[in-house]
N, C-alpha and C positions, 0 to 999 in steps of 0.2 A: 566247819560244818560242810559235809559233802553234798553236792548237788545231785539229786536223784532224777534221772531222766524219766519223763512221763510220755506215755503213748496212749492213743485212743483205741478203745475196743470198737471194731467195725460192726459189732452186733448191737451193743447197748449204747454206744457213742459216749461212754464215760472215760474221762482221763484217769489213768491209774499208773502207778510205778511200773516201769518196764519189767521188773522182776516178777510181778504178779500175773503177767500176761503170757499167753502161749503164742509163739510166732508161727505164721503160715508163710511158706516161701515158694515162690515160682522161680525156678532156675532159668538160665538162658535157653535151655533145651525145651522149656515149657512144662517140665515136671513139677508137680505141686506136692509138697509134703509138710509135715509138722516139724518145727525146729525147736526142740526143747533146750538146746544150748544157746540159741540166739546168735550163732556165729556163721551159719551157712550162707554161702554166696547167693545173691538173687534178690528179687523184689520181695519185700516183706509186708505182711499185714498182721495186726495183733488182735487177739481175741481173749476175753476174760477166761479165767480158769473155771468159770461156772458151766455146768452141763447145759443150762438153758441157752447160753450164748453159742456154745458149740453146735447145738441142734438148730439154732436159728440160722446159722450159716447156710445149711442145706435148704431149709424151708424158703428163705428169702433169696437164695442164690447170690449171696453177698460177694463171693469171690469173683463172680463174673464181672461185676461192676468194678471191684477194686483192682483187678488185674487187666481190665479192658479186653478180656478174651473169654470165649466159651469154656466152661469147666464142666466136665462130665459128672453125672450123678454118682458114678462109682468112686470118683475122687472125694466127694463129700462124705460118702459112706465110709471110705477108708480113713478119713480124718476123724470121724466120730469113733471108729473102732480103735484107732491108734491112741486117741485121747483117753478112752475108757480103759485100755490096756495099761496105760501109763499110771493111771490113778491108783 
């Protein structure tokens, strides 16, 4: 039996299989983007595939806390757009 890695969604705080989550990555240069492959270099945070959790990211400014750095509102808007476009 294969061990499935679990990660916590930073929005709803639920542990879920890594494959069900969307990864948000901050590169060394400070660029923040969605990582649908799960293989980009950088600090990662995981969010459920639910639209509610993606929207909660911006409302609660969750990435600011997770990455210990200020994140611009445009970045949050870009994440929501990229997620909706991928759907």
